[in-house]
C-alpha positions as CSV (number, residue, x, y, z in Angstrom):
1,M,31.9,76.4,71.8
2,F,30.9,72.8,71.9
3,S,30.5,70.5,74.9
4,L,31.5,66.8,75.1
5,S,27.9,65.9,75.0
6,D,27.9,67.2,71.4
7,A,30.1,64.2,70.5
8,H,27.0,62.1,70.2
9,M,26.5,63.6,66.7
10,I,29.6,61.6,65.6
11,T,28.0,58.3,64.5
12,D,31.3,56.4,64.3
13,P,31.5,54.9,67.8
14,V,35.3,54.4,67.7
15,L,36.0,58.0,66.5
16,R,33.4,59.3,69.0
17,D,35.2,57.6,71.9
18,Q,38.6,59.0,70.7
19,V,37.2,62.5,70.6
20,E,35.6,62.3,74.0
21,Q,38.8,61.2,75.6
22,H,41.1,63.7,73.8
23,P,42.5,66.8,75.6
24,R,41.7,68.8,72.4
25,A,38.2,67.6,72.1
26,Q,36.9,71.2,71.3
27,D,39.2,71.5,68.3
28,L,38.2,68.0,67.0
29,L,34.5,68.7,67.5
30,R,34.8,72.0,65.6
31,A,36.2,70.0,62.7
32,F,34.0,66.9,62.8
33,L,30.7,68.6,63.4
34,Y,30.8,71.0,60.4
35,P,28.4,72.4,59.1
36,Y,27.0,72.5,62.7
37,P,23.4,72.2,63.9
38,A,21.0,74.9,62.8
39,P,17.3,75.6,63.2
40,D,15.2,74.5,60.2
41,H,12.9,77.5,60.5
42,D,13.3,81.2,59.8
43,F,15.0,83.1,62.6
44,L,16.6,86.3,63.7
45,F,20.1,85.9,65.0
46,R,20.8,88.5,67.6
47,G,23.7,88.6,70.0
48,G,24.2,84.9,69.9
49,D,20.5,84.2,70.5
50,V,18.0,82.8,68.0
51,V,14.5,84.4,67.8
52,A,12.0,82.6,65.6
53,M,10.5,84.7,62.8
54,E,7.0,84.4,61.3
55,P,6.7,84.6,57.5
56,S,4.9,87.9,57.9
57,D,7.9,89.3,59.7
58,V,10.5,88.4,57.0
59,A,9.9,91.2,54.5
60,T,10.3,93.9,57.1
61,A,13.4,92.2,58.8
62,T,15.2,91.8,55.4
63,R,14.4,95.1,53.8
64,G,17.6,96.8,52.5
65,R,19.8,93.8,53.1
66,T,21.6,91.6,50.6
67,P,20.5,87.9,50.5
68,V,23.5,85.6,50.6
69,L,23.3,81.8,50.2
70,A,24.6,80.0,53.2
71,V,25.4,76.5,52.0
72,G,27.6,75.5,55.0
73,S,28.3,76.7,58.5
74,N,27.1,80.3,57.9
75,R,23.5,79.1,58.6
76,A,24.5,77.9,62.1
77,P,24.1,80.1,65.2
78,V,27.4,78.8,66.6
79,Q,29.3,80.0,63.5
80,L,27.4,83.3,63.3
81,T,28.3,83.9,66.9
82,R,32.0,83.2,66.2
83,K,32.0,85.5,63.2
84,F,29.8,88.4,64.3
85,T,29.5,88.7,68.0
86,H,32.0,91.1,69.6
87,Q,33.1,92.5,66.3
88,N,31.9,96.0,66.9
89,L,29.3,95.7,64.2
90,S,25.6,94.8,64.2
91,D,25.2,91.1,64.7
92,E,21.4,91.1,64.1
93,I,21.0,88.8,61.0
94,P,17.8,87.4,59.6
95,V,18.2,83.8,58.3
96,T,15.6,82.2,56.1
97,H,15.2,78.7,54.7
98,G,13.9,77.1,51.5
99,W,14.7,74.7,48.7
100,L,17.0,75.2,45.7
101,A,16.3,73.3,42.6
102,H,18.8,71.6,40.3
103,H,21.7,72.0,42.7
104,D,23.3,70.2,45.7
105,I,25.6,71.2,48.5
106,V,28.9,69.4,48.2
107,Y,32.3,69.3,49.7
108,S,35.0,71.7,48.4
109,T,38.4,70.3,47.5
110,H,40.1,72.3,50.2
111,I,40.4,72.1,54.0
112,T,39.9,75.0,56.4
113,G,42.4,76.2,59.0
114,Y,40.2,74.6,61.7
115,G,40.3,71.2,60.0
116,A,36.9,70.9,58.3
117,V,36.2,70.2,54.7
118,P,33.9,73.1,53.8
119,A,30.8,73.2,51.5
120,T,30.2,74.8,48.2
121,L,27.3,74.6,45.6
122,A,27.3,72.3,42.6
123,P,24.9,71.8,39.7
124,S,22.8,68.7,40.1
125,P,19.8,68.4,37.6
126,G,16.7,67.1,39.3
127,T,17.9,67.5,42.8
128,R,16.3,69.8,45.4
129,V,18.5,70.8,48.3
130,R,17.6,72.5,51.6
131,V,19.3,75.9,51.8
132,S,19.6,78.9,54.0
133,I,19.9,82.6,53.3
134,T,21.6,85.1,55.5
135,W,20.4,88.7,54.9
136,L,23.3,91.1,55.5
137,T,23.9,94.8,55.7
138,P,26.8,96.2,53.6
139,T,29.1,96.3,56.7
140,Q,28.1,92.7,57.6
141,L,28.7,91.6,54.0
142,A,32.2,93.1,53.9
143,H,33.0,91.4,57.2
144,M,31.7,88.0,55.8
145,H,34.0,88.4,52.8
146,V,36.9,88.5,55.2
147,T,35.7,85.5,57.2
148,E,35.3,83.6,53.9
149,S,38.9,84.4,52.7
150,V,37.7,86.1,49.5
151,P,39.4,85.7,47.0
152,A,41.9,83.1,48.3
153,H,39.4,80.3,49.2
154,Y,36.1,81.6,47.9
155,S,34.9,84.0,45.2
156,Y,31.7,86.0,45.8
157,V,29.3,85.8,42.9
158,Q,25.7,86.7,42.1
159,F,23.4,83.7,41.7
160,P,20.0,83.9,39.9
161,G,17.1,83.4,42.3
162,R,14.8,81.7,39.9
163,D,15.4,78.2,41.3
164,L,15.1,79.3,44.9
165,D,11.8,78.7,46.8
166,L,11.9,80.2,50.3
167,D,9.5,79.0,52.9
168,C,8.4,82.6,53.7
169,G,7.5,83.3,50.1
170,V,10.0,86.2,49.8
171,T,11.6,86.3,46.4
172,S,14.8,87.9,45.0
173,N,16.1,88.1,41.5
174,H,19.7,87.6,42.6
175,I,21.4,85.9,45.6
176,G,24.9,86.4,46.7
177,M,27.0,83.3,47.0
178,Y,30.5,82.1,48.0
179,Q,31.8,79.6,45.5
180,S,34.9,77.5,46.2
181,A,38.0,78.8,44.4
182,R,39.4,75.3,44.3
183,G,36.2,73.7,43.0
184,H,34.4,70.5,44.1
185,I,35.5,67.8,41.7
186,F,37.8,65.1,43.2
187,D,39.7,62.2,41.6
188,Q,38.1,60.6,38.5
189,G,35.4,63.3,38.5
190,S,33.9,62.3,41.9
191,V,31.7,64.8,43.7
192,F,30.6,64.2,47.4
193,A,27.5,65.8,49.0
194,L,27.2,66.7,52.6
195,S,25.1,64.1,54.4
196,A,24.2,66.7,57.1
197,I,22.3,68.7,54.5
198,E,18.8,67.4,53.4
199,A,18.2,66.9,49.7
200,R,15.7,65.1,47.5
201,D,16.7,63.1,44.5
202,R,20.3,63.4,45.3
203,R,22.7,62.2,42.5
204,F,26.0,62.4,44.4
205,T,27.4,60.1,47.0
206,S,26.8,61.7,50.5
207,L,29.5,61.5,53.2
208,D,29.7,62.6,56.8
209,Q,32.4,65.1,57.6
210,W,34.7,62.6,59.2
211,E,34.3,60.3,56.2
212,M,35.4,63.1,53.9
213,M,38.4,63.7,56.1
214,A,39.3,60.1,55.9
215,L,39.2,60.3,52.1
216,F,41.7,63.2,52.2
217,A,43.9,61.1,54.5
218,K,43.8,58.1,52.1
219,R,44.6,60.3,49.1
220,A,47.6,61.7,50.9
221,G,48.8,58.3,52.1
222,Q,48.1,59.1,55.7
223,V,46.3,57.3,58.5
224,F,43.0,59.0,59.4
225,S,42.8,59.7,63.2
226,P,42.4,62.7,65.6
227,P,46.2,63.3,65.4
228,F,46.0,63.6,61.6
229,V,43.2,66.2,61.9
230,L,45.1,68.2,64.6
231,R,48.2,68.2,62.4
232,I,46.1,69.7,59.6
233,I,45.0,72.4,62.0
234,D,48.4,73.1,63.5
235,D,50.6,72.8,60.4
236,P,49.6,74.9,57.3
237,A,52.3,73.3,55.2
238,F,51.0,69.8,56.0
239,R,47.5,71.0,55.3
240,R,48.5,72.2,51.8
241,L,50.3,68.9,51.1
242,V,47.2,67.0,52.0
243,V,44.9,69.2,49.9
244,E,47.2,69.2,46.8
245,Q,47.5,65.4,46.4
246,D,46.3,64.1,43.0
Protein backbone atom coordinates (compact mmCIF):
# COMPACT_ATOMS: atom_id res chain seq x y z
CA MET A 1 0.00 0.00 0.00
CA PHE A 2 1.07 3.55 -0.67
CA SER A 3 0.33 6.71 1.29
CA LEU A 4 -0.45 10.13 -0.15
CA SER A 5 3.01 11.24 0.98
CA ASP A 6 4.44 8.89 -1.65
CA ALA A 7 3.00 11.17 -4.33
CA HIS A 8 6.09 13.36 -3.90
CA MET A 9 7.89 10.86 -6.18
CA ILE A 10 5.75 12.10 -9.08
CA THR A 11 7.87 14.98 -10.35
CA ASP A 12 5.18 16.46 -12.60
CA PRO A 13 3.55 18.99 -10.22
CA VAL A 14 0.20 19.13 -12.04
CA LEU A 15 -0.14 15.36 -12.16
CA ARG A 16 1.01 15.06 -8.54
CA ASP A 17 -1.72 17.45 -7.42
CA GLN A 18 -4.35 15.55 -9.43
CA VAL A 19 -3.32 12.28 -7.82
CA GLU A 20 -3.27 13.70 -4.30
CA GLN A 21 -6.80 15.04 -4.72
CA HIS A 22 -8.24 11.92 -6.36
CA PRO A 23 -10.48 9.48 -4.42
CA ARG A 24 -8.63 6.59 -6.11
CA ALA A 25 -5.17 7.87 -5.30
CA GLN A 26 -4.01 4.39 -4.24
CA ASP A 27 -4.77 2.93 -7.68
CA LEU A 28 -3.04 5.84 -9.41
CA LEU A 29 0.05 5.62 -7.21
CA ARG A 30 0.35 1.89 -7.91
CA ALA A 31 0.40 2.69 -11.62
CA PHE A 32 2.55 5.83 -11.60
CA LEU A 33 5.21 4.73 -9.08
CA TYR A 34 6.16 1.47 -10.87
CA PRO A 35 8.79 -0.07 -10.54
CA TYR A 36 8.56 1.12 -6.89
CA PRO A 37 11.28 2.07 -4.41
CA ALA A 38 13.72 -0.67 -3.40
CA PRO A 39 16.89 -0.86 -1.29
CA ASP A 40 20.11 -0.63 -3.26
CA HIS A 41 21.81 -3.24 -1.09
CA ASP A 42 21.49 -7.00 -0.68
CA PHE A 43 18.64 -7.93 1.61
CA LEU A 44 16.51 -10.77 2.86
CA PHE A 45 12.79 -10.23 2.35
CA ARG A 46 10.91 -11.90 5.18
CA GLY A 47 7.22 -11.49 5.94
CA GLY A 48 7.12 -7.99 4.50
CA ASP A 49 10.27 -6.90 6.32
CA VAL A 50 13.69 -6.12 4.85
CA VAL A 51 16.77 -7.46 6.61
CA ALA A 52 20.14 -6.30 5.28
CA MET A 53 22.54 -9.07 4.22
CA GLU A 54 26.33 -8.94 4.37
CA PRO A 55 28.20 -10.33 1.34
CA SER A 56 29.43 -13.20 3.51
CA ASP A 57 25.81 -14.24 4.18
CA VAL A 58 24.68 -14.44 0.57
CA ALA A 59 26.15 -17.81 -0.42
CA THR A 60 24.42 -19.55 2.47
CA ALA A 61 21.11 -17.71 2.03
CA THR A 62 20.91 -18.48 -1.69
CA ARG A 63 22.06 -22.11 -1.63
CA GLY A 64 19.66 -24.40 -3.52
CA ARG A 65 17.64 -21.50 -4.93
CA THR A 66 17.17 -20.37 -8.53
CA PRO A 67 18.51 -16.88 -9.36
CA VAL A 68 15.92 -14.86 -11.30
CA LEU A 69 16.58 -11.45 -12.78
CA ALA A 70 14.20 -8.81 -11.40
CA VAL A 71 14.24 -5.95 -13.89
CA GLY A 72 11.06 -4.23 -12.70
CA SER A 73 8.89 -4.34 -9.60
CA ASN A 74 9.95 -7.80 -8.40
CA ARG A 75 12.96 -6.22 -6.70
CA ALA A 76 10.72 -3.97 -4.57
CA PRO A 77 9.54 -5.02 -1.09
CA VAL A 78 6.05 -3.61 -1.73
CA GLN A 79 5.62 -5.92 -4.73
CA LEU A 80 7.15 -8.94 -3.01
CA THR A 81 4.73 -8.36 -0.14
CA ARG A 82 1.82 -8.23 -2.58
CA LYS A 83 2.93 -11.40 -4.36
CA PHE A 84 4.20 -13.62 -1.56
CA THR A 85 2.86 -12.60 1.84
CA HIS A 86 -0.25 -14.55 2.93
CA GLN A 87 0.08 -17.03 0.04
CA ASN A 88 0.62 -20.08 2.28
CA LEU A 89 4.18 -20.46 1.01
CA SER A 90 7.55 -19.29 2.26
CA ASP A 91 8.02 -15.60 1.65
CA GLU A 92 11.67 -15.50 2.72
CA ILE A 93 13.48 -14.36 -0.41
CA PRO A 94 17.11 -13.21 -0.73
CA VAL A 95 17.51 -10.26 -3.12
CA THR A 96 20.97 -9.32 -4.39
CA HIS A 97 22.15 -6.45 -6.57
CA GLY A 98 24.74 -5.83 -9.22
CA TRP A 99 25.47 -4.53 -12.70
CA LEU A 100 24.62 -6.15 -16.03
CA ALA A 101 26.76 -5.27 -19.03
CA HIS A 102 25.55 -4.64 -22.60
CA HIS A 103 21.87 -4.46 -21.65
CA ASP A 104 19.31 -1.96 -20.42
CA ILE A 105 15.98 -2.13 -18.62
CA VAL A 106 13.28 -0.79 -20.91
CA TYR A 107 9.51 -0.52 -21.17
CA SER A 108 7.51 -3.40 -22.61
CA THR A 109 4.91 -2.63 -25.29
CA HIS A 110 2.04 -3.79 -23.05
CA ILE A 111 0.22 -2.38 -20.02
CA THR A 112 -0.53 -4.29 -16.83
CA GLY A 113 -3.98 -4.75 -15.35
CA TYR A 114 -3.06 -2.23 -12.64
CA GLY A 115 -2.23 0.44 -15.19
CA ALA A 116 1.57 0.46 -15.30
CA VAL A 117 3.81 -0.01 -18.33
CA PRO A 118 6.10 -2.84 -17.11
CA ALA A 119 9.78 -3.50 -17.66
CA THR A 120 11.74 -5.97 -19.73
CA LEU A 121 15.38 -6.44 -20.72
CA ALA A 122 16.88 -5.25 -24.01
CA PRO A 123 20.34 -5.54 -25.58
CA SER A 124 22.30 -2.30 -25.40
CA PRO A 125 25.99 -2.61 -26.33
CA GLY A 126 28.22 -0.59 -24.02
CA THR A 127 25.54 0.07 -21.39
CA ARG A 128 25.77 -1.13 -17.79
CA VAL A 129 22.48 -1.25 -15.92
CA ARG A 130 21.72 -1.73 -12.23
CA VAL A 131 19.86 -5.01 -11.71
CA SER A 132 18.50 -7.15 -8.91
CA ILE A 133 18.29 -10.92 -8.50
CA THR A 134 15.59 -12.73 -6.54
CA TRP A 135 16.65 -16.16 -5.32
CA LEU A 136 13.61 -18.44 -5.36
CA THR A 137 12.71 -21.92 -4.17
CA PRO A 138 10.94 -24.19 -6.70
CA THR A 139 7.56 -23.40 -5.09
CA GLN A 140 8.25 -19.66 -5.10
CA LEU A 141 9.35 -19.81 -8.74
CA ALA A 142 6.15 -21.59 -9.76
CA HIS A 143 4.13 -18.92 -7.95
CA MET A 144 6.17 -16.13 -9.58
CA HIS A 145 5.33 -17.62 -12.99
CA VAL A 146 1.65 -17.21 -12.16
CA THR A 147 2.10 -13.59 -11.03
CA GLU A 148 4.03 -12.82 -14.22
CA SER A 149 1.25 -14.26 -16.43
CA VAL A 150 3.53 -16.79 -18.12
CA PRO A 151 3.15 -17.34 -21.07
CA ALA A 152 0.51 -14.68 -21.90
CA HIS A 153 2.58 -11.61 -21.00
CA TYR A 154 6.04 -13.00 -20.29
CA SER A 155 8.11 -16.01 -21.27
CA TYR A 156 10.51 -17.49 -18.74
CA VAL A 157 13.96 -18.05 -20.23
CA GLN A 158 17.49 -18.83 -19.09
CA PHE A 159 19.96 -15.97 -19.41
CA PRO A 160 23.77 -16.50 -19.39
CA GLY A 161 25.39 -15.03 -16.30
CA ARG A 162 28.65 -13.96 -17.94
CA ASP A 163 27.72 -10.25 -18.15
CA LEU A 164 26.39 -10.08 -14.58
CA ASP A 165 28.60 -8.69 -11.81
CA LEU A 166 26.93 -8.98 -8.41
CA ASP A 167 28.04 -6.76 -5.53
CA CYS A 168 28.38 -9.82 -3.26
CA GLY A 169 30.72 -11.65 -5.65
CA VAL A 170 28.45 -14.69 -6.05
CA THR A 171 28.38 -16.01 -9.61
CA SER A 172 25.96 -18.17 -11.58
CA ASN A 173 26.31 -19.64 -15.06
CA HIS A 174 22.63 -19.08 -15.84
CA ILE A 175 19.98 -16.67 -14.55
CA GLY A 176 16.24 -17.03 -14.99
CA MET A 177 14.48 -14.11 -16.61
CA TYR A 178 10.98 -12.98 -17.58
CA GLN A 179 11.01 -11.55 -21.09
CA SER A 180 8.08 -9.58 -22.49
CA ALA A 181 6.00 -11.61 -24.93
CA ARG A 182 5.05 -8.42 -26.80
CA GLY A 183 8.58 -7.09 -27.02
CA HIS A 184 9.96 -3.62 -26.36
CA ILE A 185 10.17 -1.88 -29.75
CA PHE A 186 7.65 0.89 -30.36
CA ASP A 187 6.84 2.97 -33.45
CA GLN A 188 9.71 3.63 -35.84
CA GLY A 189 11.94 1.32 -33.85
CA SER A 190 11.88 3.43 -30.67
CA VAL A 191 12.98 1.90 -27.36
CA PHE A 192 12.45 3.66 -24.03
CA ALA A 193 14.43 2.99 -20.85
CA LEU A 194 13.07 3.31 -17.31
CA SER A 195 14.40 6.51 -15.81
CA ALA A 196 13.88 5.02 -12.33
CA ILE A 197 16.60 2.42 -13.02
CA GLU A 198 20.23 3.55 -12.85
CA ALA A 199 22.39 2.92 -15.91
CA ARG A 200 25.73 4.01 -17.27
CA ASP A 201 26.32 4.93 -20.92
CA ARG A 202 22.61 4.58 -21.67
CA ARG A 203 21.76 4.61 -25.39
CA PHE A 204 17.96 4.79 -25.20
CA THR A 205 15.75 7.73 -24.29
CA SER A 206 14.70 7.36 -20.64
CA LEU A 207 11.18 8.19 -19.50
CA ASP A 208 9.32 8.33 -16.21
CA GLN A 209 6.35 5.97 -15.86
CA TRP A 210 3.78 8.75 -16.36
CA GLU A 211 5.62 9.97 -19.44
CA MET A 212 5.40 6.46 -20.88
CA MET A 213 1.68 6.34 -20.15
CA ALA A 214 1.28 9.68 -21.88
CA LEU A 215 2.98 8.21 -24.94
CA PHE A 216 0.48 5.33 -24.98
CA ALA A 217 -2.38 7.84 -24.68
CA LYS A 218 -1.07 9.92 -27.58
CA ARG A 219 -0.65 6.84 -29.81
CA ALA A 220 -4.26 5.89 -29.11
CA GLY A 221 -5.61 9.40 -29.74
CA GLN A 222 -6.53 9.80 -26.07
CA VAL A 223 -5.93 12.57 -23.54
CA PHE A 224 -3.51 11.52 -20.81
CA SER A 225 -5.02 12.07 -17.36
CA PRO A 226 -5.88 10.10 -14.21
CA PRO A 227 -9.27 9.12 -15.71
CA PHE A 228 -7.44 7.66 -18.74
CA VAL A 229 -5.27 5.50 -16.46
CA LEU A 230 -8.26 4.41 -14.36
CA ARG A 231 -10.13 3.41 -17.51
CA ILE A 232 -7.14 1.27 -18.50
CA ILE A 233 -7.37 -0.42 -15.10
CA ASP A 234 -11.13 -0.90 -15.11
CA ASP A 235 -11.78 -1.73 -18.76
CA PRO A 236 -9.72 -4.62 -20.24
CA ALA A 237 -11.16 -4.03 -23.72
CA PHE A 238 -10.06 -0.39 -23.65
CA ARG A 239 -6.64 -1.46 -22.35
CA ARG A 240 -6.22 -3.84 -25.30
CA LEU A 241 -7.28 -1.08 -27.70
CA VAL A 242 -4.68 1.29 -26.29
CA VAL A 243 -1.91 -1.32 -26.41
CA GLU A 244 -2.64 -2.50 -29.94
CA GLN A 245 -2.47 0.91 -31.62
CA ASP A 246 0.15 1.11 -34.38
